[in-house]
C-alpha positions as CSV (number, residue, x, y, z in Angstrom):
1,X,40.4,-22.8,18.7
2,X,37.2,-24.3,20.1
3,X,34.5,-25.4,17.7
4,X,30.8,-25.3,18.6
5,X,27.5,-27.1,18.0
6,X,24.1,-25.6,17.2
7,X,21.9,-25.2,20.4
8,X,18.7,-25.7,18.3
9,X,19.6,-29.4,17.7
10,X,17.7,-32.0,19.7
11,X,20.8,-33.2,21.5
12,X,22.2,-29.8,22.5
13,X,18.9,-28.1,23.3
14,X,18.0,-30.8,25.7
15,X,21.5,-30.9,27.1
16,X,21.2,-27.2,28.1
17,X,17.5,-26.8,29.0
18,X,16.5,-30.4,29.7
19,X,19.3,-31.3,32.1
20,X,20.0,-28.0,33.9
21,X,17.0,-26.7,35.8
22,X,18.5,-23.3,36.6
23,X,19.1,-22.6,32.9
24,X,15.6,-23.7,32.0
25,X,14.1,-21.5,34.7
26,X,16.2,-18.5,33.5
27,X,15.0,-19.0,29.9
28,X,11.3,-19.3,31.0
29,X,11.5,-16.3,33.3
30,X,13.2,-14.1,30.7
31,X,10.7,-15.0,27.9
32,X,7.3,-15.2,29.7
33,X,5.6,-12.2,31.3
34,X,4.9,-14.0,34.6
35,X,3.6,-12.1,37.6
36,X,5.4,-14.6,39.9
37,X,8.7,-15.9,38.4
38,X,9.5,-19.6,38.4
39,X,11.6,-20.5,41.5
40,X,12.0,-24.2,41.0
41,X,11.0,-26.9,38.5
42,X,10.7,-30.6,38.0
43,X,11.1,-32.1,34.5
44,X,8.2,-34.1,33.1
45,X,8.7,-37.1,30.8
46,X,6.5,-39.0,28.3
47,X,4.8,-37.9,25.1
48,X,1.7,-35.7,25.4
49,X,0.6,-36.6,21.8
50,X,1.8,-39.7,20.0
51,X,3.4,-39.1,16.6
52,X,0.7,-39.5,14.1
53,X,3.0,-39.8,11.1
54,X,6.7,-39.9,10.4
55,X,6.5,-36.4,8.7
56,X,8.3,-33.7,10.7
57,X,9.3,-36.1,13.4
58,X,12.7,-34.5,13.7
59,X,11.7,-30.9,13.4
60,X,10.3,-30.4,17.0
61,X,12.3,-30.5,20.2
62,X,10.5,-30.1,23.5
63,X,11.3,-29.8,27.2
64,X,8.4,-30.1,29.7
65,X,8.5,-29.1,33.4
66,X,6.3,-28.1,36.3
67,X,7.2,-25.4,38.9
68,X,6.7,-25.5,42.7
69,X,3.1,-24.1,42.5
70,X,2.0,-26.6,39.8
71,X,2.3,-24.4,36.7
72,X,3.3,-26.4,33.6
73,X,5.7,-25.2,31.0
74,X,6.2,-26.7,27.5
75,X,9.4,-25.4,25.8
76,X,9.6,-26.3,22.1
77,X,12.0,-25.6,19.3
78,X,10.4,-25.8,15.9
79,X,13.0,-26.0,13.2
80,X,10.7,-25.4,10.2
81,X,7.3,-23.8,10.1
82,X,4.1,-25.5,9.0
83,X,0.6,-24.2,9.0
84,X,-0.5,-27.0,11.4
85,X,2.1,-26.1,14.0
86,X,-0.1,-23.7,15.9
87,X,-2.9,-26.4,16.1
88,X,-0.3,-28.9,17.4
89,X,0.8,-26.4,20.1
90,X,-2.8,-25.8,21.1
91,X,-3.5,-29.5,21.3
92,X,-0.3,-30.2,23.2
93,X,-1.1,-27.5,25.8
94,X,-4.7,-28.6,26.1
95,X,-3.7,-32.2,26.7
96,X,-1.3,-31.1,29.5
97,X,-4.1,-29.0,31.0
98,X,-6.7,-31.8,30.9
99,X,-4.3,-34.4,32.3
100,X,-4.3,-32.5,35.6
101,X,-7.8,-33.9,36.2
102,X,-6.1,-37.2,37.4
103,X,-4.8,-35.3,40.4
104,X,-7.1,-32.3,40.8
105,X,-10.6,-33.3,41.6
106,X,-12.0,-29.9,41.1
107,X,-11.7,-27.6,38.1
108,X,-10.7,-24.6,40.2
109,X,-7.6,-26.5,41.3
110,X,-6.3,-26.8,37.7
111,X,-3.0,-24.9,37.1
112,X,-2.2,-22.9,34.0
113,X,-0.1,-24.3,31.1
114,X,2.4,-22.1,29.3
115,X,3.6,-23.1,25.8
116,X,6.9,-21.4,24.9
117,X,7.7,-22.0,21.2
118,X,10.9,-21.0,19.4
119,X,10.5,-21.1,15.6
120,X,13.6,-21.2,13.4
121,X,11.7,-19.8,10.5
122,X,9.6,-16.7,9.7
123,X,5.9,-17.2,9.6
124,X,4.2,-13.9,10.5
125,X,4.3,-11.8,7.3
126,X,1.3,-9.6,7.8
127,X,1.7,-5.9,7.0
128,X,3.3,-4.0,9.9
129,X,4.5,-7.3,11.4
130,X,7.7,-7.6,9.4
131,X,10.0,-6.8,12.4
132,X,7.8,-8.3,15.2
133,X,9.4,-11.5,16.5
134,X,7.5,-11.9,19.8
135,X,3.9,-13.1,19.6
136,X,2.0,-13.7,22.9
137,X,-1.5,-15.2,22.9
138,X,-4.1,-15.4,25.7
139,X,-7.8,-16.4,25.8
140,X,-9.4,-12.9,26.2
141,X,-12.6,-11.1,25.6
142,X,-12.3,-9.4,22.2
143,X,-14.0,-6.3,23.4
144,X,-12.2,-6.1,26.7
145,X,-8.8,-7.8,26.6
146,X,-8.3,-7.3,30.3
147,X,-10.9,-10.0,30.9
148,X,-9.1,-13.3,30.4
149,X,-10.0,-17.0,30.7
150,X,-6.9,-18.3,32.5
151,X,-5.5,-21.7,31.9
152,X,-3.7,-21.6,28.5
153,X,-1.1,-19.1,27.3
154,X,1.1,-19.3,24.2
155,X,4.3,-17.6,23.1
156,X,5.8,-17.9,19.6
157,X,9.3,-16.4,19.0
158,X,10.4,-16.0,15.4
159,X,14.2,-16.4,15.8
160,X,15.2,-15.1,12.3
161,X,13.5,-11.7,13.0
162,X,15.3,-11.2,16.4
163,X,17.7,-8.2,16.4
164,X,19.6,-7.3,19.7
165,X,18.8,-3.9,21.1
166,X,20.8,-4.0,24.3
167,X,17.8,-3.3,26.6
168,X,18.9,-3.3,30.2
169,X,15.4,-4.4,31.4
170,X,15.5,-7.3,28.9
171,X,19.1,-8.3,29.3
172,X,18.6,-12.1,29.9
173,X,15.8,-12.1,27.3
174,X,18.2,-10.8,24.6
175,X,21.1,-12.9,25.8
176,X,19.2,-16.2,25.5
177,X,17.9,-15.3,22.1
178,X,21.5,-14.3,21.0
179,X,22.6,-17.7,22.3
180,X,20.0,-19.5,20.2
181,X,20.7,-17.4,17.0
182,X,24.4,-16.5,17.1
183,X,26.0,-19.8,18.3
184,X,26.3,-22.5,15.7
185,X,28.7,-24.7,13.9
186,X,30.1,-21.8,11.9
187,X,30.9,-19.7,15.1
188,X,34.6,-19.0,15.6
189,X,34.3,-16.4,18.3
190,X,31.6,-16.2,21.0
191,X,30.1,-12.7,21.5
192,X,31.6,-11.2,24.6
193,X,28.2,-10.4,26.1
194,X,27.4,-14.1,26.3
195,X,30.6,-14.8,28.1
196,X,30.1,-12.0,30.7
197,X,26.9,-13.6,32.0
198,X,27.3,-16.7,34.2
199,X,24.2,-18.5,32.8
200,X,24.8,-18.0,29.1
201,X,28.6,-18.6,29.5
202,X,27.7,-22.0,31.1
203,X,25.3,-22.7,28.2
204,X,28.0,-21.8,25.7
205,X,30.4,-24.3,27.4
206,X,27.8,-27.1,26.7
207,X,28.0,-26.2,23.0
208,X,31.7,-27.0,22.7
209,X,32.2,-30.0,20.4
210,X,34.8,-31.4,22.8
211,X,32.0,-31.8,25.4
212,X,30.4,-34.7,23.5
213,X,31.5,-38.2,22.8
214,X,31.8,-39.7,19.3
215,X,28.5,-41.5,19.7
216,X,26.7,-38.3,20.8
217,X,28.1,-36.4,17.8
218,X,26.8,-39.2,15.5
219,X,23.4,-38.7,17.1
220,X,23.7,-35.0,16.6
221,X,24.5,-35.3,12.9
222,X,21.8,-38.0,12.4
223,X,19.2,-35.6,13.8
224,X,20.5,-32.8,11.7
225,X,20.3,-34.9,8.5
226,X,16.9,-36.1,9.6
227,X,15.7,-32.4,9.8
228,X,17.0,-31.7,6.3
229,X,15.5,-34.9,4.9
230,X,12.1,-34.2,6.4
231,X,12.2,-30.6,5.2
232,X,13.0,-31.8,1.7
233,X,10.3,-34.4,1.8
234,X,7.8,-31.8,3.1
235,X,8.7,-29.4,0.2
236,X,8.4,-32.2,-2.3
237,X,5.0,-33.2,-0.9
238,X,3.9,-29.6,-1.1
239,X,4.9,-29.3,-4.8
240,X,3.3,-32.7,-5.7
241,X,0.1,-31.8,-3.8
242,X,0.1,-28.4,-5.6
243,X,0.3,-30.0,-9.0
244,X,-2.5,-32.5,-8.2
245,X,-4.6,-29.8,-6.6
246,X,-4.4,-27.7,-9.8
247,X,-5.4,-30.6,-12.0
248,X,-8.2,-31.7,-9.6
249,X,-9.4,-28.1,-9.2
250,X,-9.5,-27.6,-13.0
251,X,-11.6,-30.8,-13.4
252,X,-14.0,-30.1,-10.6
253,X,-14.2,-26.4,-11.2
254,X,-15.0,-26.5,-14.9
255,X,-18.8,-26.9,-14.5
256,X,-19.0,-24.5,-11.5
257,X,-16.7,-22.1,-13.4
258,X,-18.9,-21.9,-16.4
259,X,-22.0,-21.0,-14.3
260,X,-20.1,-18.6,-12.1
261,X,-18.3,-17.2,-15.1
262,X,-21.6,-16.5,-16.9
263,X,-23.0,-14.7,-13.9
264,X,-19.9,-12.7,-13.1
265,X,-19.0,-12.2,-16.7
266,X,-22.3,-10.6,-17.7
267,X,-21.6,-7.3,-16.0
268,X,-18.0,-7.3,-17.2
269,X,-19.1,-8.2,-20.7
270,X,-21.5,-5.3,-20.9
271,X,-18.8,-2.9,-19.8
272,X,-16.2,-4.4,-22.1
273,X,-18.7,-4.5,-25.1
274,X,-19.5,-0.9,-24.6
275,X,-15.9,0.1,-24.5
276,X,-14.9,-2.0,-27.6
277,X,-18.1,-1.1,-29.5
278,X,-17.8,2.6,-29.0
279,X,-15.0,3.0,-31.5
280,X,-16.7,0.8,-34.0
281,X,-20.0,2.5,-33.5
282,X,-18.5,5.9,-34.1
283,X,-16.9,4.9,-37.3
284,X,-20.1,3.1,-38.6
285,X,-22.3,5.9,-37.4
286,X,-20.2,8.5,-39.2
287,X,-20.3,6.5,-42.4
288,X,-24.1,5.8,-42.4
289,X,-25.1,9.1,-40.9
290,X,-23.1,11.4,-43.2
291,X,-25.7,11.6,-46.0
292,X,-28.6,11.8,-43.6
293,X,-26.8,14.4,-41.5
294,X,-26.1,16.7,-44.4
295,X,-29.7,16.8,-45.6
296,X,-31.1,17.1,-42.1
297,X,-28.5,19.6,-41.1
298,X,-29.2,21.8,-44.1
299,X,-32.9,21.8,-43.4
300,X,-32.8,22.4,-39.7
301,X,-29.7,24.6,-39.8
302,X,-30.9,27.1,-42.4
303,X,-33.1,29.1,-40.1
304,X,-30.7,28.9,-37.2
305,X,-27.7,29.6,-39.4
306,X,-29.3,32.8,-40.8
307,X,-30.1,34.1,-37.3
308,X,-26.8,33.1,-35.9
309,X,-24.9,34.4,-38.9
310,X,-26.6,37.8,-38.8
311,X,-25.9,38.1,-35.1
312,X,-22.3,37.0,-35.3
313,X,-21.7,38.7,-38.7
314,X,-23.0,42.1,-37.5
315,X,-20.3,42.7,-35.1
316,X,-17.6,41.4,-37.4
317,X,-19.0,43.4,-40.4
318,X,-19.1,46.7,-38.4
319,X,-15.5,46.3,-37.4
320,X,-14.4,45.1,-40.8
321,X,-16.4,47.8,-42.6
322,X,-15.0,50.6,-40.4
323,X,-11.5,49.4,-41.0
324,X,-11.8,49.0,-44.8
325,X,-14.1,51.9,-45.4
326,X,-12.0,54.5,-43.5
327,X,-9.4,54.9,-46.2
328,X,-12.0,54.8,-49.1
329,X,-14.3,57.1,-47.3
330,X,-11.7,59.9,-46.9
331,X,-10.8,59.9,-50.5
332,X,-14.4,59.5,-51.8
333,X,-15.8,61.9,-49.3
334,X,-13.3,64.6,-50.3
335,X,-14.0,64.0,-54.0
336,X,-17.8,63.8,-53.8
337,X,-18.2,66.3,-50.9
338,X,-16.5,69.1,-52.7
339,X,-19.1,69.6,-55.4
340,X,-22.0,68.9,-53.1
341,X,-20.6,71.1,-50.4
342,X,-20.5,74.1,-52.7
343,X,-24.1,73.6,-53.8
344,X,-25.3,72.9,-50.4
345,X,-23.4,75.8,-48.9
346,X,-24.9,78.2,-51.4
347,X,-28.4,76.9,-50.6
348,X,-28.4,76.5,-46.9
349,X,-25.8,79.1,-46.0
350,X,-22.1,79.3,-46.2
351,X,-21.6,79.5,-42.4
352,X,-23.7,76.4,-41.6
353,X,-22.0,74.5,-44.4
354,X,-18.6,75.4,-43.3
355,X,-19.5,74.6,-39.7
356,X,-20.8,71.2,-40.8
357,X,-17.7,70.5,-42.8
358,X,-15.5,71.3,-39.8
359,X,-17.5,69.0,-37.6
360,X,-17.7,66.2,-40.1
361,X,-14.0,66.6,-40.9
362,X,-13.2,66.4,-37.2
363,X,-15.3,63.3,-36.7
364,X,-13.7,61.7,-39.8
365,X,-10.2,62.2,-38.4
366,X,-9.2,65.1,-40.7
367,X,-6.3,67.2,-39.4
368,X,-6.8,71.0,-38.9
369,X,-4.7,71.6,-42.0
370,X,-6.9,69.3,-44.1
371,X,-10.1,71.1,-42.8
372,X,-8.5,74.5,-43.5
373,X,-7.7,73.4,-47.0
374,X,-11.3,72.3,-47.7
375,X,-13.1,75.2,-46.0
376,X,-10.6,78.0,-46.7
377,X,-11.2,79.0,-43.0
378,X,-8.4,80.1,-40.7
379,X,-7.2,78.0,-37.7
380,X,-8.9,80.4,-35.3
381,X,-12.3,80.1,-37.1
382,X,-12.1,76.4,-37.0
383,X,-11.2,76.5,-33.3
384,X,-14.3,78.7,-32.6
385,X,-16.6,76.2,-34.4
386,X,-15.1,73.4,-32.3
387,X,-15.5,75.4,-29.1
388,X,-19.1,76.0,-30.0
389,X,-19.8,72.3,-29.9
390,X,-17.6,71.6,-26.9
391,X,-14.6,70.2,-28.9
392,X,-10.9,71.0,-28.9
393,X,-8.1,70.4,-31.4
394,X,-7.0,67.5,-29.2
395,X,-10.3,65.8,-30.0
396,X,-9.3,65.5,-33.7
397,X,-7.9,62.0,-34.2
């Protein structure tokens, strides 16, 4: 069974794209939205920017070329992301653009430079960009993006975010990204789609371990170890710088922090004091105000209490009096009314008295039998009296 190397390594990346023009052209045409595809290229050598430090020397692999119409292409593989990488890409592309002045005597003869950058790490983590792996930049008017200053264009591809979608119109685009992301030292079986295409199948053949000499494999491993070492050193430097930054920030920020804290804390302190003091104030106010409140309340509330009590008590008293007095009234009325009724009846007239008794008994809820018992009148006589006043037996409750 064949074993494979990682195409992102300096040795293998340059073997595929730095030694085989047709493969490099295919990669460029599949990644960049060019109006006129690249038809032929010539490789460029030499460093655009000298290495300023030894840090991250191994993490960047680049292939530079120029096509038949003078356009320049810088293809880079960035193994690990750093915040300065975009600035380095901008500087690199700008240097390539400016260097044309040695040949082109007029500005309008300058040809565009395209920076194609593959990043083996996720760097764009803004909301809504979690699945966006393709980031293309131009120099455009922010109010009208159709208006462009041509000359420099940049593409950043986040390899870890790439997921194949089998788009027919993007076939080579997806195949090259699958080549860069799915072929590595752990690969046991190459995806069939890569083998069905002549270009990617050829690139896969260049990844076979057997295609390299012992010395080349040692270079491959040395570069891989260098990447890991630099990455570890970069992380350690970040951690060390973070600790020093915290200490330095605390020292320098103390004086500024006090002044700023007093200014910003004033408003917060007022709000917090009101919140915390409210509970204490209520308790203290209740304790101190109780005696004063009782005296003041009695004085001011006496007049209001009488008026309010009379108003509210009237309704309750009527209802309560009617309920409690009903039973007593019947018994008392029958007892007291009997003697008075006889005397009154004799004085004012038996008929009127009896009539009055019938009406009062009706209003007081007496039954016809009770009224008959008191007045000694017949049921018919009682009915006539009621009819005289527009009442019926059914009106007796």
